[in-house]
N, CA, C and O atoms as CSV, one atom per row, in Angstrom:
chain,resi,resn,atom,element,x,y,z
A,1,UNK,N,N,72.070,56.792,148.653
A,1,UNK,CA,C,71.544,58.256,148.744
A,1,UNK,C,C,71.394,58.739,147.411
A,1,UNK,O,O,72.002,58.634,146.346
A,2,UNK,N,N,70.192,59.401,147.918
A,2,UNK,CA,C,68.965,60.516,146.848
A,2,UNK,C,C,69.840,61.323,146.486
A,2,UNK,O,O,70.725,61.535,147.316
A,3,UNK,N,N,69.917,61.983,145.288
A,3,UNK,CA,C,70.879,62.475,144.654
A,3,UNK,C,C,70.092,63.987,144.168
A,3,UNK,O,O,70.125,64.490,143.046
A,4,UNK,N,N,69.560,64.383,145.101
A,4,UNK,CA,C,68.955,66.319,144.871
A,4,UNK,C,C,68.999,66.666,143.855
A,4,UNK,O,O,69.851,66.153,143.129
A,5,UNK,N,N,68.357,67.411,143.461
A,5,UNK,CA,C,68.629,68.972,142.324
A,5,UNK,C,C,69.371,69.879,143.099
A,5,UNK,O,O,68.763,70.063,144.154
A,6,UNK,N,N,70.688,70.699,143.037
A,6,UNK,CA,C,71.145,71.577,143.497
A,6,UNK,C,C,70.631,72.645,143.194
A,6,UNK,O,O,71.376,73.325,142.489
A,7,UNK,N,N,69.331,73.260,143.502
A,7,UNK,CA,C,68.418,74.602,143.140
A,7,UNK,C,C,69.506,75.475,143.706
A,7,UNK,O,O,70.170,76.220,142.985
A,8,UNK,N,N,69.689,75.367,145.079
A,8,UNK,CA,C,70.877,76.958,145.612
A,8,UNK,C,C,71.745,77.104,144.834
A,8,UNK,O,O,71.871,78.184,144.257
A,9,UNK,N,N,72.496,76.168,144.626
A,9,UNK,CA,C,73.581,76.174,143.422
A,9,UNK,C,C,73.550,76.930,142.100
A,9,UNK,O,O,74.419,77.541,141.477
A,10,UNK,N,N,71.986,76.632,141.833
A,10,UNK,CA,C,71.920,77.412,140.442
A,10,UNK,C,C,71.190,78.866,140.571
A,10,UNK,O,O,71.041,79.664,139.645
A,11,UNK,N,N,70.751,79.041,141.979
A,11,UNK,CA,C,70.489,80.637,142.423
A,11,UNK,C,C,72.034,81.086,142.094
A,11,UNK,O,O,72.276,81.758,141.091
A,12,UNK,N,N,72.901,80.736,142.862
A,12,UNK,CA,C,73.934,81.172,142.850
A,12,UNK,C,C,74.527,81.164,141.601
A,12,UNK,O,O,75.287,82.126,141.495
A,13,UNK,N,N,74.489,80.466,140.605
A,13,UNK,CA,C,74.980,80.498,139.269
A,13,UNK,C,C,74.197,81.506,138.357
A,13,UNK,O,O,74.820,82.338,137.698
A,14,UNK,N,N,73.187,81.449,138.332
A,14,UNK,CA,C,72.251,82.427,137.791
A,14,UNK,C,C,72.496,83.767,138.209
A,14,UNK,O,O,73.076,84.477,137.387
A,15,UNK,N,N,72.121,84.371,139.522
A,15,UNK,CA,C,71.959,85.371,139.845
A,15,UNK,C,C,73.578,85.969,139.556
A,15,UNK,O,O,73.577,87.048,138.965
A,16,UNK,N,N,74.676,85.522,139.827
A,16,UNK,CA,C,76.014,85.799,139.353
A,16,UNK,C,C,76.034,86.268,138.170
A,16,UNK,O,O,76.508,87.390,137.994
A,17,UNK,N,N,75.424,85.367,136.872
A,17,UNK,CA,C,75.949,85.652,135.494
A,17,UNK,C,C,75.020,86.257,134.832
A,17,UNK,O,O,75.314,86.663,133.707
A,18,UNK,N,N,73.599,86.485,135.371
A,18,UNK,CA,C,72.791,87.171,134.615
A,18,UNK,C,C,73.154,88.507,134.686
A,18,UNK,O,O,74.022,88.908,135.460
A,19,UNK,N,N,72.374,89.409,133.718
A,19,UNK,CA,C,72.304,90.563,133.407
A,19,UNK,C,C,70.996,91.388,133.832
A,19,UNK,O,O,71.059,92.450,134.452
A,20,UNK,N,N,70.038,90.896,133.507
A,20,UNK,CA,C,68.998,91.468,133.945
A,20,UNK,C,C,68.382,92.107,135.133
A,20,UNK,O,O,68.677,91.638,136.232
A,21,UNK,N,N,67.688,92.963,135.075
A,21,UNK,CA,C,67.637,94.050,136.429
A,21,UNK,C,C,66.773,93.160,137.809
A,21,UNK,O,O,66.795,93.146,139.039
A,22,UNK,N,N,66.151,92.575,136.831
A,22,UNK,CA,C,65.070,91.900,137.758
A,22,UNK,C,C,65.092,90.371,138.189
A,22,UNK,O,O,64.145,89.800,138.731
A,23,UNK,N,N,66.383,89.758,137.849
A,23,UNK,CA,C,66.687,88.382,137.480
A,23,UNK,C,C,66.453,87.795,139.122
A,23,UNK,O,O,66.473,86.568,139.219
A,24,UNK,N,N,66.249,88.529,140.318
A,24,UNK,CA,C,65.976,87.732,141.288
A,24,UNK,C,C,64.425,87.558,141.518
A,24,UNK,O,O,64.030,86.686,142.292
A,25,UNK,N,N,63.260,88.649,140.636
A,25,UNK,CA,C,62.202,88.405,140.558
A,25,UNK,C,C,61.642,87.457,139.930
A,25,UNK,O,O,60.575,86.950,140.274
A,26,UNK,N,N,62.482,87.041,138.692
A,26,UNK,CA,C,62.302,86.432,137.382
A,26,UNK,C,C,62.498,84.990,138.094
A,26,UNK,O,O,61.653,84.108,138.247
A,27,UNK,N,N,64.003,85.008,138.525
A,27,UNK,CA,C,64.016,83.423,139.147
A,27,UNK,C,C,62.728,82.681,139.976
A,27,UNK,O,O,62.099,81.644,139.763
A,28,UNK,N,N,62.649,83.745,141.042
A,28,UNK,CA,C,61.322,83.224,141.923
A,28,UNK,C,C,59.988,83.059,141.018
A,28,UNK,O,O,59.068,82.279,141.266
A,29,UNK,N,N,60.064,83.935,139.937
A,29,UNK,CA,C,58.935,83.373,139.261
A,29,UNK,C,C,58.869,82.133,138.385
A,29,UNK,O,O,57.972,81.303,138.238
A,30,UNK,N,N,59.969,82.236,137.894
A,30,UNK,CA,C,60.550,80.627,137.390
A,30,UNK,C,C,59.836,79.393,137.814
A,30,UNK,O,O,59.106,78.580,137.247
A,31,UNK,N,N,60.587,79.636,139.720
A,31,UNK,CA,C,59.913,78.446,140.331
A,31,UNK,C,C,58.703,78.305,140.795
A,31,UNK,O,O,58.252,77.233,141.199
A,32,UNK,N,N,57.977,79.576,140.766
A,32,UNK,CA,C,56.454,79.334,140.879
A,32,UNK,C,C,55.530,78.711,140.132
A,32,UNK,O,O,54.488,78.079,140.310
A,33,UNK,N,N,56.463,79.205,138.915
A,33,UNK,CA,C,55.273,78.585,137.386
A,33,UNK,C,C,56.056,76.822,137.364
A,33,UNK,O,O,55.502,75.785,137.000
A,34,UNK,N,N,56.924,76.929,137.682
A,34,UNK,CA,C,57.035,75.443,137.279
A,34,UNK,C,C,56.476,74.841,138.304
A,34,UNK,O,O,56.219,73.665,138.044
A,35,UNK,N,N,56.168,75.191,139.421
A,35,UNK,CA,C,55.319,74.501,140.494
A,35,UNK,C,C,53.830,74.541,140.001
A,35,UNK,O,O,53.008,73.712,140.392
A,36,UNK,N,N,53.455,75.783,138.915
A,36,UNK,CA,C,52.033,75.718,138.700
A,36,UNK,C,C,52.136,74.224,137.328
A,36,UNK,O,O,51.222,73.461,137.016
A,37,UNK,N,N,53.684,74.258,136.738
A,37,UNK,CA,C,53.232,73.518,135.728
A,37,UNK,C,C,53.161,72.082,135.837
A,37,UNK,O,O,52.567,71.232,135.174
A,38,UNK,N,N,53.990,72.026,136.936
A,38,UNK,CA,C,54.023,70.335,137.281
A,38,UNK,C,C,53.155,69.872,138.803
A,38,UNK,O,O,52.812,68.822,139.344
A,39,UNK,N,N,53.060,71.320,139.075
A,39,UNK,CA,C,51.747,70.663,139.921
A,39,UNK,C,C,52.275,71.111,141.536
A,39,UNK,O,O,53.289,71.801,141.432
A,40,UNK,N,N,51.914,70.930,142.818
A,40,UNK,CA,C,52.404,71.678,143.937
A,40,UNK,C,C,53.587,70.497,144.969
A,40,UNK,O,O,54.399,70.846,145.825
A,41,UNK,N,N,53.276,69.076,144.476
A,41,UNK,CA,C,54.379,68.581,144.851
A,41,UNK,C,C,55.500,67.870,144.173
A,41,UNK,O,O,55.971,66.773,144.474
A,42,UNK,N,N,55.929,68.852,142.995
A,42,UNK,CA,C,56.821,68.452,142.094
A,42,UNK,C,C,57.949,69.990,142.177
A,42,UNK,O,O,58.502,70.534,141.220
A,43,UNK,N,N,57.994,70.259,143.169
A,43,UNK,CA,C,58.457,71.774,143.240
A,43,UNK,C,C,60.177,71.292,142.957
A,43,UNK,O,O,60.848,70.341,143.358
A,44,UNK,N,N,60.478,72.520,142.030
A,44,UNK,CA,C,62.344,72.096,141.891
A,44,UNK,C,C,62.903,71.631,143.271
A,44,UNK,O,O,63.379,70.501,143.380
A,45,UNK,N,N,62.858,72.332,144.129
A,45,UNK,CA,C,63.566,72.256,145.384
A,45,UNK,C,C,63.777,70.820,146.196
A,45,UNK,O,O,64.556,70.558,147.112
A,46,UNK,N,N,62.650,69.864,145.420
A,46,UNK,CA,C,62.573,68.741,146.333
A,46,UNK,C,C,62.841,67.563,144.964
A,46,UNK,O,O,62.285,66.466,144.905
A,47,UNK,N,N,63.281,67.806,144.502
A,47,UNK,CA,C,63.593,66.697,142.993
A,47,UNK,C,C,64.609,66.301,142.668
A,47,UNK,O,O,65.365,67.214,142.337
A,48,UNK,N,N,65.148,65.041,142.574
A,48,UNK,CA,C,66.126,64.420,142.019
A,48,UNK,C,C,66.753,64.807,140.991
A,48,UNK,O,O,66.047,65.309,140.116
A,49,UNK,N,N,68.378,64.711,140.707
A,49,UNK,CA,C,68.850,65.765,139.544
A,49,UNK,C,C,67.870,64.886,138.224
A,49,UNK,O,O,67.384,65.554,137.312
A,50,UNK,N,N,67.669,63.314,138.279
A,50,UNK,CA,C,67.256,62.801,137.303
A,50,UNK,C,C,65.917,63.545,136.789
A,50,UNK,O,O,65.714,64.164,135.745
A,51,UNK,N,N,65.118,63.283,137.832
A,51,UNK,CA,C,63.606,63.828,137.212
A,51,UNK,C,C,63.761,65.174,136.845
A,51,UNK,O,O,63.110,65.449,135.836
A,52,UNK,N,N,64.340,66.017,137.273
A,52,UNK,CA,C,65.042,67.810,136.971
A,52,UNK,C,C,65.313,67.078,135.217
A,52,UNK,O,O,64.358,67.139,134.441
A,53,UNK,N,N,66.049,66.718,134.951
A,53,UNK,CA,C,66.523,66.549,133.987
A,53,UNK,C,C,65.594,65.776,132.992
A,53,UNK,O,O,65.663,65.968,131.778
A,54,UNK,N,N,64.963,65.136,133.407
A,54,UNK,CA,C,63.815,64.660,132.089
A,54,UNK,C,C,62.984,65.464,132.104
A,54,UNK,O,O,62.697,65.847,130.970
A,55,UNK,N,N,62.454,65.908,132.863
A,55,UNK,CA,C,61.188,66.458,132.528
A,55,UNK,C,C,61.479,68.088,132.169
A,55,UNK,O,O,60.513,68.843,132.060
A,56,UNK,N,N,63.008,68.644,131.971
A,56,UNK,CA,C,63.300,69.708,131.358
A,56,UNK,C,C,63.299,69.581,129.979
A,56,UNK,O,O,64.318,69.173,129.422
A,57,UNK,N,N,62.282,69.876,129.327
A,57,UNK,CA,C,61.697,69.202,127.794
A,57,UNK,C,C,61.436,70.358,127.047
A,57,UNK,O,O,61.653,71.384,127.692
A,58,UNK,N,N,61.011,70.546,125.815
A,58,UNK,CA,C,60.299,71.466,125.030
A,58,UNK,C,C,58.859,71.657,125.405
A,58,UNK,O,O,58.273,72.700,125.118
A,59,UNK,N,N,58.330,70.757,125.984
A,59,UNK,CA,C,57.009,70.738,126.314
A,59,UNK,C,C,57.163,71.951,127.481
A,59,UNK,O,O,56.874,73.143,127.376
A,60,UNK,N,N,57.601,71.376,128.379
A,60,UNK,CA,C,57.481,72.066,129.745
A,60,UNK,C,C,58.605,73.685,129.367
A,60,UNK,O,O,58.577,74.714,130.042
A,61,UNK,N,N,59.065,73.556,128.719
A,61,UNK,CA,C,59.809,75.041,128.565
A,61,UNK,C,C,58.761,75.857,128.117
A,61,UNK,O,O,58.691,76.951,128.677
A,62,UNK,N,N,57.725,75.549,127.044
A,62,UNK,CA,C,56.918,75.919,126.297
A,62,UNK,C,C,55.898,76.571,127.565
A,62,UNK,O,O,55.663,77.756,127.802
A,63,UNK,N,N,55.480,75.545,128.155
A,63,UNK,CA,C,54.735,75.941,128.772
A,63,UNK,C,C,54.653,76.863,129.932
A,63,UNK,O,O,53.603,77.390,130.300
A,64,UNK,N,N,56.150,77.081,130.652
A,64,UNK,CA,C,56.411,77.344,131.724
A,64,UNK,C,C,57.041,79.006,130.731
A,64,UNK,O,O,56.917,79.920,131.547
A,65,UNK,N,N,57.293,79.264,130.131
A,65,UNK,CA,C,57.449,80.361,128.928
A,65,UNK,C,C,56.356,80.803,128.978
A,65,UNK,O,O,56.291,81.855,129.615
A,66,UNK,N,N,54.936,80.245,128.345
A,66,UNK,CA,C,54.061,80.818,128.232
A,66,UNK,C,C,53.593,81.571,129.535
A,66,UNK,O,O,53.078,82.678,129.371
A,67,UNK,N,N,53.720,81.086,130.786
A,67,UNK,CA,C,52.984,81.445,131.797
A,67,UNK,C,C,53.901,83.066,132.607
A,67,UNK,O,O,53.414,84.070,133.128
A,68,UNK,N,N,55.078,82.727,132.414
A,68,UNK,CA,C,56.336,83.732,132.520
A,68,UNK,C,C,55.558,85.285,131.557
A,68,UNK,O,O,54.949,86.228,132.062
A,69,UNK,N,N,55.842,85.075,130.261
A,69,UNK,CA,C,55.119,86.021,129.368
A,69,UNK,C,C,53.970,86.529,130.156
A,69,UNK,O,O,53.849,87.734,130.375
A,70,UNK,N,N,53.147,85.672,130.576
A,70,UNK,CA,C,51.889,86.772,131.399
A,70,UNK,C,C,51.912,87.642,132.307
A,70,UNK,O,O,51.080,88.487,132.637
A,71,UNK,N,N,53.255,87.304,132.824
A,71,UNK,CA,C,53.526,88.147,134.164
A,71,UNK,C,C,54.488,89.331,133.677
A,71,UNK,O,O,55.227,89.680,134.597
A,72,UNK,N,N,54.665,89.960,132.636
A,72,UNK,CA,C,55.625,90.804,131.570
A,72,UNK,C,C,56.809,90.741,131.710
A,72,UNK,O,O,57.597,91.655,131.954
A,73,UNK,N,N,57.046,89.381,131.525
A,73,UNK,CA,C,58.571,89.355,131.375
A,73,UNK,C,C,58.964,89.037,129.858
A,73,UNK,O,O,58.263,88.286,129.180
A,74,UNK,N,N,60.107,89.638,129.362
A,74,UNK,CA,C,60.579,89.579,128.030
A,74,UNK,C,C,60.484,87.959,127.676
A,74,UNK,O,O,60.342,87.170,128.610
A,75,UNK,N,N,60.564,87.487,126.333
A,75,UNK,CA,C,61.144,86.681,125.639
A,75,UNK,C,C,62.868,86.792,125.963
A,75,UNK,O,O,63.630,85.987,126.497
A,76,UNK,N,N,63.046,87.849,125.517
A,76,UNK,CA,C,64.970,87.472,126.114
A,76,UNK,C,C,65.085,87.036,126.919
A,76,UNK,O,O,65.675,85.956,126.917
A,77,UNK,N,N,64.523,87.675,128.302
A,77,UNK,CA,C,64.949,87.105,129.556
A,77,UNK,C,C,64.447,86.119,129.964
A,77,UNK,O,O,65.033,85.385,130.761
A,78,UNK,N,N,63.296,85.888,129.530
A,78,UNK,CA,C,63.367,84.296,130.318
A,78,UNK,C,C,63.901,83.105,129.198
A,78,UNK,O,O,63.671,81.903,129.328
A,79,UNK,N,N,64.728,83.776,127.981
A,79,UNK,CA,C,65.564,82.505,126.990
A,79,UNK,C,C,66.767,82.719,128.062
A,79,UNK,O,O,67.414,81.764,128.492
A,80,UNK,N,N,66.971,83.874,128.397
A,80,UNK,CA,C,68.499,84.372,129.085
A,80,UNK,C,C,68.442,82.731,130.485
A,80,UNK,O,O,69.097,81.703,130.661
A,81,UNK,N,N,67.196,83.442,131.165
A,81,UNK,CA,C,67.042,82.154,132.202
A,81,UNK,C,C,67.170,81.132,131.660
A,81,UNK,O,O,68.190,80.554,132.036
A,82,UNK,N,N,66.369,80.382,130.616
A,82,UNK,CA,C,66.603,79.239,130.120
A,82,UNK,C,C,67.398,78.813,129.660
A,82,UNK,O,O,67.249,77.620,129.396
A,83,UNK,N,N,68.323,79.260,129.385
A,83,UNK,CA,C,69.848,79.019,128.948
A,83,UNK,C,C,70.509,78.722,129.790
A,83,UNK,O,O,71.253,77.747,129.681
A,84,UNK,N,N,70.452,79.454,130.880
A,84,UNK,CA,C,71.231,79.167,132.290
A,84,UNK,C,C,71.167,77.862,132.776
A,84,UNK,O,O,72.053,77.029,132.970
A,85,UNK,N,N,69.807,77.831,132.958
A,85,UNK,CA,C,69.332,76.855,133.671
A,85,UNK,C,C,69.654,75.233,132.774
A,85,UNK,O,O,69.823,74.145,133.326
A,86,UNK,N,N,69.666,75.492,131.367
A,86,UNK,CA,C,69.872,74.203,130.680
A,86,UNK,C,C,71.499,74.163,131.454
A,86,UNK,O,O,71.694,73.321,132.331
A,87,UNK,N,N,72.421,74.962,131.122
A,87,UNK,CA,C,73.640,75.084,131.294
A,87,UNK,C,C,74.180,74.526,132.626
A,87,UNK,O,O,75.348,74.327,132.960
A,88,UNK,N,N,72.812,74.287,133.432
A,88,UNK,CA,C,73.413,74.212,134.971
A,88,UNK,C,C,73.018,72.377,135.146
A,88,UNK,O,O,73.480,71.477,135.847
A,89,UNK,N,N,72.000,72.454,134.166
A,89,UNK,CA,C,71.821,70.651,134.419
A,89,UNK,C,C,72.843,70.076,133.609
A,89,UNK,O,O,73.159,68.933,133.940
A,90,UNK,N,N,73.514,70.627,132.520
A,90,UNK,CA,C,74.418,69.643,131.467
A,90,UNK,C,C,75.466,69.621,132.800
A,90,UNK,O,O,75.970,68.546,133.124
A,91,UNK,N,N,75.770,70.853,133.554
A,91,UNK,CA,C,76.850,70.893,134.440
A,91,UNK,C,C,76.473,69.447,135.527
A,91,UNK,O,O,77.131,68.407,135.562
A,92,UNK,N,N,75.531,69.689,136.154
A,92,UNK,CA,C,75.726,68.785,137.585
A,92,UNK,C,C,74.843,67.809,137.276
A,92,UNK,O,O,75.170,66.786,137.876
A,93,UNK,N,N,73.619,67.611,136.442
A,93,UNK,CA,C,73.348,66.510,136.244
A,93,UNK,C,C,73.739,65.513,135.427
A,93,UNK,O,O,73.200,65.394,134.327
A,94,UNK,N,N,74.582,64.781,135.779
A,94,UNK,CA,C,75.461,63.923,134.865
A,94,UNK,C,C,74.726,62.820,135.315
A,94,UNK,O,O,74.985,61.692,134.895
């Protein structure tokens, strides 16, 4: 059985714990920029835990962050989302 990445679980985890007023929009923008960075066939919603864990590295973080900054999100907002995403990967992608 394929061990898919639990993006719905991350959505709940992030939205409950984040304090940013526009956290829903930031989360959607994150998913959109993920797809821009990795390509249309590599959405986070269709990847395995191993693939997401392996590809969440410094290069992809930098690339996705640069794209999100262009949309007006602050570095602090993006870093907060990235921190929660990294925590979620540690919790679920063992």
